[in-house]
MDTraj code that builds the backbone (N, CA, C; nanometers):
import mdtraj as md
import numpy as np

residues = "MET ASN ALA LEU LYS LYS PHE SER GLN PHE PHE GLY LEU HIS PRO LEU VAL GLY PHE GLY MET PHE ALA VAL ASP ILE MET LEU PHE GLY LEU GLU THR SER THR LEU GLU VAL GLY TRP LEU ILE SER VAL PRO ILE ALA ALA ALA LEU ALA ILE PRO SER ALA LEU ILE GLN LYS TYR SER PHE ASN ASP ASN TRP GLY THR ALA ILE GLY LYS GLY MET LEU ILE GLY VAL LEU THR ALA ILE PRO THR PRO LEU PRO SER VAL VAL PRO PHE ILE GLY GLY VAL LEU GLY ALA VAL LYS MET LEU GLY ALA GLY GLU ALA ARG GLU SER HIS GLU GLU ARG".split()
xyz = np.array([
    [-1.5574, 1.4082, -1.0313],
    [-1.4302, 1.3982, -0.9619],
    [-1.4502, 1.3518, -0.8179],
    [-1.5628, 1.3877, -0.7575],
    [-1.5888, 1.3487, -0.6208],
    [-1.6012, 1.1970, -0.6066],
    [-1.6619, 1.1302, -0.7045],
    [-1.6755, 0.9843, -0.6997],
    [-1.5389, 0.9173, -0.7106],
    [-1.4515, 0.9714, -0.7940],
    [-1.3165, 0.9163, -0.8075],
    [-1.2382, 0.9335, -0.6780],
    [-1.2562, 1.0465, -0.6119],
    [-1.1868, 1.0710, -0.4845],
    [-1.2348, 0.9734, -0.3770],
    [-1.3659, 0.9494, -0.3712],
    [-1.4192, 0.8540, -0.2735],
    [-1.3708, 0.7125, -0.3033],
    [-1.3705, 0.6750, -0.4313],
    [-1.3220, 0.5426, -0.4706],
    [-1.1746, 0.5267, -0.4337],
    [-1.0960, 0.6302, -0.4598],
    [-0.9526, 0.6257, -0.4289],
    [-0.9285, 0.6208, -0.2789],
    [-1.0105, 0.6900, -0.2002],
    [-0.9953, 0.6860, -0.0554],
    [-1.0280, 0.5471, -0.0016],
    [-1.1322, 0.4855, -0.0581],
    [-1.1766, 0.3552, -0.0079],
    [-1.0807, 0.2436, -0.0477],
    [-1.0357, 0.2417, -0.1725],
    [-0.9524, 0.1326, -0.2214],
    [-0.8051, 0.1682, -0.2309],
    [-0.7709, 0.2945, -0.2201],
    [-0.6333, 0.3365, -0.2402],
    [-0.5457, 0.3188, -0.1180],
    [-0.4175, 0.3220, -0.1438],
    [-0.3158, 0.3191, -0.0393],
    [-0.2327, 0.4455, -0.0509],
    [-0.1752, 0.4863, 0.0597],
    [-0.0798, 0.5968, 0.0523],
    [0.0298, 0.5533, -0.0452],
    [0.0759, 0.6408, -0.1344],
    [0.1771, 0.5995, -0.2327],
    [0.3024, 0.5396, -0.1706],
    [0.3415, 0.5868, -0.0530],
    [0.4576, 0.5289, 0.0147],
    [0.4324, 0.3827, 0.0504],
    [0.3131, 0.3526, 0.0967],
    [0.2772, 0.2141, 0.1303],
    [0.2655, 0.1299, 0.0045],
    [0.1925, 0.1792, -0.0941],
    [0.1690, 0.1012, -0.2159],
    [0.2964, 0.0691, -0.2917],
    [0.3741, 0.1725, -0.3231],
    [0.4948, 0.1503, -0.4020],
    [0.6055, 0.0869, -0.3178],
    [0.6095, 0.1191, -0.1876],
    [0.7100, 0.0577, -0.0996],
    [0.6883, -0.0914, -0.0829],
    [0.5639, -0.1309, -0.0577],
    [0.5362, -0.2734, -0.0414],
    [0.5500, -0.3480, -0.1741],
    [0.5232, -0.2810, -0.2856],
    [0.5477, -0.3411, -0.4163],
    [0.6966, -0.3721, -0.4312],
    [0.7820, -0.2765, -0.3973],
    [0.9265, -0.2972, -0.4082],
    [0.9744, -0.4059, -0.3120],
    [0.9233, -0.4052, -0.1894],
    [0.9630, -0.5076, -0.0925],
    [0.9192, -0.6458, -0.1400],
    [0.7994, -0.6567, -0.1961],
    [0.7498, -0.7855, -0.2445],
    [0.8372, -0.8383, -0.3582],
    [0.8775, -0.7516, -0.4487],
    [0.9645, -0.7945, -0.5585],
    [1.1003, -0.8393, -0.5036],
    [1.1544, -0.7652, -0.4067],
    [1.2832, -0.8051, -0.3477],
    [1.2721, -0.9382, -0.2735],
    [1.1645, -0.9560, -0.1979],
    [1.1473, -1.0819, -0.1256],
    [1.1245, -1.1985, -0.2208],
    [1.0548, -1.1743, -0.3312],
    [1.0357, -1.2806, -0.4292],
    [1.1696, -1.3196, -0.4916],
    [1.2570, -1.2222, -0.5158],
    [1.3909, -1.2538, -0.5661],
    [1.4687, -1.3394, -0.4675],
    [1.4557, -1.3091, -0.3379],
    [1.5203, -1.3904, -0.2344],
    [1.4637, -1.5319, -0.2346],
    [1.3324, -1.5436, -0.2460],
    [1.2692, -1.6759, -0.2425],
    [1.3084, -1.7603, -0.3629],
    [1.3158, -1.7000, -0.4800],
    [1.3523, -1.7788, -0.5978],
    [1.4994, -1.8160, -0.5977],
    [1.5846, -1.7288, -0.5470],
    [1.7278, -1.7601, -0.5469],
    [1.7637, -1.8645, -0.4422],
    [1.6827, -1.8780, -0.3370],
    [1.7108, -1.9769, -0.2333],
    [1.6197, -2.0979, -0.2422],
    [1.5501, -2.1135, -0.3536],
    [1.4589, -2.2268, -0.3760],
    [1.3556, -2.2382, -0.2639],
    [1.2879, -2.1269, -0.2358],
    [1.1784, -2.1159, -0.1391],
    [1.2207, -2.1269, 0.0074],
    [1.3496, -2.1344, 0.0382],
    [1.3921, -2.1324, 0.1783],
    [1.3813, -1.9901, 0.2332],
    [1.3940, -1.8901, 0.1466],
    [1.3813, -1.7511, 0.1880],
    [1.2429, -1.7145, 0.2363],
    [1.1457, -1.8041, 0.2150],
    [1.0098, -1.7819, 0.2619],
    [1.0066, -1.7679, 0.4137],
    [1.0980, -1.8360, 0.4817],
    [1.1054, -1.8266, 0.6275],
    [1.1455, -1.6865, 0.6724],
    [1.2132, -1.6137, 0.5878],
    [1.2523, -1.4770, 0.6189],
    [1.1454, -1.3777, 0.5717],
    [1.0859, -1.4051, 0.4577],
    [0.9926, -1.3083, 0.4000],
    [0.8619, -1.2955, 0.4781],
    [0.8153, -1.3995, 0.5404],
    [0.6898, -1.3919, 0.6163],
    [0.7045, -1.2996, 0.7377],
    [0.8076, -1.3124, 0.8207],
    [0.8200, -1.2174, 0.9325],
    [0.8437, -1.0734, 0.8870],
    [0.9167, -1.0558, 0.7783],
    [0.9392, -0.9200, 0.7279],
    [0.8073, -0.8580, 0.6831],
    [0.7278, -0.9337, 0.6100],
    [0.5982, -0.8824, 0.5637],
    [0.5057, -0.8526, 0.6814],
    [0.5075, -0.9389, 0.7826],
    [0.4235, -0.9160, 0.9000],
    [0.4686, -0.7910, 0.9756],
    [0.5994, -0.7710, 0.9846],
    [0.6507, -0.6534, 1.0540],
    [0.6187, -0.5254, 0.9774],
    [0.6199, -0.5306, 0.8454],
    [0.5906, -0.4109, 0.7654],
    [0.4420, -0.3779, 0.7604],
    [0.3577, -0.4702, 0.8044],
    [0.2136, -0.4415, 0.8084],
    [0.1828, -0.3333, 0.9120],
    [0.2594, -0.3281, 1.0200],
    [0.2352, -0.2291, 1.1258],
    [0.2640, -0.0866, 1.0775],
    [0.3833, -0.0587, 1.0199],
    [0.4031, 0.0779, 0.9696],
    [0.3094, 0.1128, 0.8545],
    [0.2693, 0.0132, 0.7766],
    [0.1734, 0.0403, 0.6688],
    [0.0411, 0.0896, 0.7255],
    [-0.0056, 0.0264, 0.8315],
    [-0.1309, 0.0692, 0.8944],
    [-0.1171, 0.2086, 0.9549],
    [-0.0031, 0.2369, 1.0164],
    [0.0170, 0.3691, 1.0758],
    [0.0242, 0.4791, 0.9707],
    [0.0899, 0.4503, 0.8588],
    [0.0954, 0.5491, 0.7501],
    [-0.0440, 0.5722, 0.6942],
    [-0.1214, 0.4645, 0.6790],
    [-0.2585, 0.4788, 0.6294],
    [-0.3414, 0.5659, 0.7242],
    [-0.3233, 0.5468, 0.8536],
    [-0.4025, 0.6217, 0.9517],
    [-0.3639, 0.7693, 0.9530],
    [-0.2353, 0.7979, 0.9649],
    [-0.1937, 0.9346, 0.9897],
    [-0.1631, 1.0150, 0.8639],
    [-0.1283, 0.9518, 0.7546],
    [-0.0970, 1.0270, 0.6330],
    [-0.2083, 1.0213, 0.5287],
    [-0.2852, 0.9136, 0.5280],
    [-0.3903, 0.8980, 0.4271],
    [-0.5279, 0.9251, 0.4859],
    [-0.5332, 0.9527, 0.6178],
    [-0.6563, 0.9882, 0.6896],
    [-0.7630, 0.8795, 0.6861],
    [-0.7217, 0.7529, 0.6928],
    [-0.8170, 0.6434, 0.7087],
    [-0.8543, 0.6330, 0.8558],
    [-0.9728, 0.5768, 0.8846],
    [-1.0039, 0.5510, 1.0252],
    [-0.9251, 0.4270, 1.0688],
    [-0.9249, 0.3994, 1.1998],
    [-0.8399, 0.2918, 1.2508],
    [-0.8739, 0.1558, 1.1907],
    [-0.9999, 0.1237, 1.1801],
    [-1.0384, -0.0068, 1.1267],
    [-0.9938, -0.0254, 0.9825],
    [-1.0139, 0.0775, 0.9020],
    [-0.9727, 0.0693, 0.7619],
    [-0.8216, 0.0627, 0.7497],
    [-0.7521, 0.1433, 0.8284],
    [-0.6053, 0.1452, 0.8221],
    [-0.5465, 0.0107, 0.8630],
    [-0.5984, -0.0486, 0.9688],
    [-0.5479, -0.1791, 1.0131],
    [-0.5831, -0.2867, 0.9108],
    [-0.7025, -0.2812, 0.8565],
    [-0.7421, -0.3780, 0.7537],
    [-0.6533, -0.3707, 0.6310],
    [-0.6278, -0.2491, 0.5824],
    [-0.5416, -0.2334, 0.4662],
    [-0.3992, -0.2770, 0.4969],
    [-0.3497, -0.2430, 0.6160],
    [-0.2140, -0.2845, 0.6539],
    [-0.1998, -0.4354, 0.6623],
    [-0.2989, -0.5017, 0.7218],
    [-0.2943, -0.6475, 0.7326],
    [-0.3056, -0.7132, 0.5951],
    [-0.3940, -0.6609, 0.5102],
    [-0.4095, -0.7163, 0.3763],
    [-0.2799, -0.7047, 0.2973],
    [-0.2169, -0.5902, 0.3022],
    [-0.0913, -0.5702, 0.2298],
    [0.0186, -0.6582, 0.2886],
    [0.0201, -0.6749, 0.4207],
    [0.1193, -0.7630, 0.4825],
    [0.1026, -0.9078, 0.4397],
    [-0.0209, -0.9556, 0.4350],
    [-0.0472, -1.0935, 0.3929],
    [-0.0118, -1.1126, 0.2457],
    [-0.0502, -1.0168, 0.1621],
    [-0.0184, -1.0290, 0.0196],
    [0.1317, -1.0244, -0.0053],
    [0.2050, -0.9489, 0.0741],
    [0.3505, -0.9436, 0.0595],
    [0.4146, -1.0741, 0.1045],
    [0.3541, -1.1421, 0.2006],
    [0.4111, -1.2672, 0.2509],
    [0.3919, -1.3844, 0.1549],
    [0.2967, -1.3748, 0.0648],
    [0.2730, -1.4844, -0.0303],
    [0.3923, -1.4929, -0.1254],
    [0.4512, -1.6118, -0.1393],
    [0.5767, -1.6231, -0.2162],
    [0.5589, -1.6294, -0.3678],
    [0.4793, -1.5405, -0.4236],
    [0.4662, -1.5281, -0.5685],
    [0.4658, -1.3797, -0.6024],
    [0.4995, -1.3433, -0.7254],
    [0.4989, -1.2003, -0.7595],
    [0.3603, -1.1460, -0.7950],
    [0.2614, -1.2322, -0.8124],
    [0.1291, -1.1863, -0.8545],
    [0.0616, -1.0919, -0.7550],
    [0.0663, -1.1188, -0.6224],
    [-0.0005, -1.0264, -0.5303],
    [0.0643, -0.8881, -0.5242],
    [0.1837, -0.8707, -0.5789],
    [0.2479, -0.7396, -0.5733],
    [0.1768, -0.6379, -0.6616],
    [0.0876, -0.6840, -0.7485],
    [0.0113, -0.5932, -0.8330],
    [-0.0884, -0.5134, -0.7480],
    [-0.1419, -0.5733, -0.6429],
    [-0.2417, -0.5068, -0.5593],
    [-0.1852, -0.3830, -0.4904],
    [-0.0687, -0.3895, -0.4229],
    [-0.0159, -0.2655, -0.3644],
    [0.0186, -0.1599, -0.4693],
    [0.0638, -0.2037, -0.5854],
    [0.0971, -0.1079, -0.6899],
    [-0.0274, -0.0318, -0.7363],
    [-0.1365, -0.1046, -0.7610],
    [-0.2607, -0.0402, -0.8029],
    [-0.3152, 0.0486, -0.6905],
    [-0.3046, 0.0011, -0.5665],
    [-0.3475, 0.0828, -0.4531],
    [-0.2664, 0.2107, -0.4402],
    [-0.1366, 0.2018, -0.4679],
    [-0.0529, 0.3214, -0.4652],
    [-0.0895, 0.4199, -0.5740],
    [-0.1253, 0.3686, -0.6913],
    [-0.1687, 0.4564, -0.8005],
    [-0.2994, 0.5262, -0.7623],
    [-0.3942, 0.4515, -0.7054],
    [-0.5202, 0.5130, -0.6626],
    [-0.4971, 0.6166, -0.5530],
    [-0.4055, 0.5865, -0.4612],
    [-0.3735, 0.6825, -0.3556],
    [-0.3085, 0.8082, -0.4107],
    [-0.2226, 0.7923, -0.5110],
    [-0.1596, 0.9090, -0.5730],
    [-0.2644, 0.9940, -0.6442],
    [-0.3616, 0.9289, -0.7087],
    [-0.4704, 1.0027, -0.7748],
    [-0.5488, 1.0826, -0.6715],
    [-0.5771, 1.0206, -0.5572],
    [-0.6517, 1.0900, -0.4517],
    [-0.5731, 1.2079, -0.3978],
    [-0.4437, 1.1877, -0.3748],
    [-0.3625, 1.2955, -0.3190],
    [-0.3439, 1.4088, -0.4196],
    [-0.3288, 1.3770, -0.5465],
    [-0.3166, 1.4813, -0.6478],
    [-0.4480, 1.5574, -0.6637],
    [-0.5587, 1.4864, -0.6538],
    [-0.6895, 1.5510, -0.6607],
    [-0.7138, 1.6430, -0.5426],
    [-0.6645, 1.6049, -0.4253],
    [-0.6787, 1.6907, -0.3070],
    [-0.5956, 1.8168, -0.3233],
    [-0.4790, 1.8055, -0.3863],
    [-0.3954, 1.9223, -0.4100],
    [-0.4597, 2.0182, -0.5076],
    [-0.5235, 1.9659, -0.6110],
    [-0.5928, 2.0512, -0.7085],
    [-0.7107, 2.1222, -0.6441],
    [-0.7836, 2.0524, -0.5601],
    [-0.8984, 2.1134, -0.4932],
    [-0.8524, 2.2238, -0.3987],
    [-0.7414, 2.2027, -0.3309],
    [-0.6873, 2.3020, -0.2390],
    [-0.6423, 2.4266, -0.3151],
    [-0.5771, 2.4059, -0.4317],
    [-0.5315, 2.5199, -0.5109],
    [-0.6480, 2.6003, -0.5635],
    [-0.7535, 2.5346, -0.6119],
    [-0.8684, 2.6076, -0.6648],
    [-0.9425, 2.6820, -0.5532],
    [-0.9405, 2.6272, -0.4318],
    [-1.0048, 2.6941, -0.3192],
    [-0.9245, 2.8175, -0.2781],
    [-0.7909, 2.8094, -0.2849],
    [-0.7059, 2.9218, -0.2479],
    [-0.7168, 3.0352, -0.3483],
    [-0.7423, 3.0034, -0.4763],
    [-0.7536, 3.1065, -0.5787],
    [-0.8784, 3.1908, -0.5607],
    [-0.9804, 3.1383, -0.5009],
    [-1.1065, 3.2111, -0.4843],
    [-1.0935, 3.3135, -0.3806],
])
top = md.Topology()
chain = top.add_chain()
for i, resn in enumerate(residues, 1):
    res = top.add_residue(resn, chain, resSeq=i)
    for name in ("N", "CA", "C"):
        top.add_atom(name, md.element.get_by_symbol(name[0]), res)
traj = md.Trajectory(xyz[None], top)
């Protein structure tokens, strides 16, 4: 279980970041397809702006160090700005890994309290 927790910490995203950016990417892709790619001019600044709160959530809620949190936030922002739905799989998988890590931390805390 310890290896899974380390893997989830390294590659995972806070579930709010992962699932939130997945939803935003799907919404922005809908805008881009309905406007025949003119909506791309709107989606790039939105994705860039959401990279900042993503990094802050990673730092303060997921306990990443600053370099990792900024790297993950920038990566998710860039992937959200790409006008295709394929990169939206990455935040979703990261959110699942983050949820696994957070659920594992809760189980470890409960077993420690029982002792």
